[in-house]
N, C-alpha and C positions, 0 to 999 in steps of 0.2 A: 504494499500500499504506499510505503514511504517513497519508492522509486516512481510509482505512478503519479503521486502528487508533484514530484520534482519535474518530471517530464511534462506534465500537463501545465505546470506554472511556467516553465521555460517557453514552451510552444504558445501558449496564451500571451505571455509577456512579448515575444517577438511579433507575433501577428496583430497585437494591439498597438505596438509601436509602429508597424508598417500603416495600419489603418489611422492611427493617430497622426502620422506626418500628412497624410492626404487630407485629414480635417483640421489641420493646423493646430493639433493638440498633441505634441510629441510625448507628453507624460502619460498618455492614455495606456501604455503598455505597462507601466510601473503599476499604475492604479489597479488594472485588471489582473496582473500577477499577485498583488497583495490580497486581493478579493478572493482569488482562487484558492491561494494557499490558506487564508482564513477559513474558507468552506471546508477545505480537507481537514483542517485542525478542529473545527466544530464537529465534523462527522466523527473524527476519531475520539473525541471527548464524550460525544453522545454514545457511542458504541461501547465504550468502556465502563459506562454507568449502567 
């Protein structure tokens, strides 16, 4: 699950940056990557409870 989270975060970060440059928002990739990793962390916390 950890490797899946890392790979998904990297891919979404790169794609978000590419889309963000087209929309004149280059920090979009960082925001999407942080949100993705937060989702994986929340899912892991919920699964362990």
